[in-house]
Steps between C-alpha positions, in 0.01 A plus 500: 500500500243286682515134594423272206186303586392229257180300544454164329158336505515132407674458165431856379772750418625708796338842549676796663317642802534840664523359853457184703148620587423536128624143440291375794185667364558343158563158656186526716292577190586162346223245557665183372850437372694198386827521688631754747477876524854625557643845562871571449646813658839635395612786728577844366866514406529121473550232758339171586163430345216393731234258374166454676199284422142627541298293747138528383366368831685759712471762222861601559856431388685203646858379479569188297513191719 
């Protein structure tokens, strides 16, 4: 089983992505969004979930601050 990677764009329903790169490509394709673009990663086999926010200026994932 792979990591569970869910992408949420603004207030839309989460979408499952194949990889973090897939989620990044989808996030980069968004021109304007009300709210944040968030990815949630649950490791294979369970464990702590990691949440990252997409920084449109840096065009990369960033930790919540």
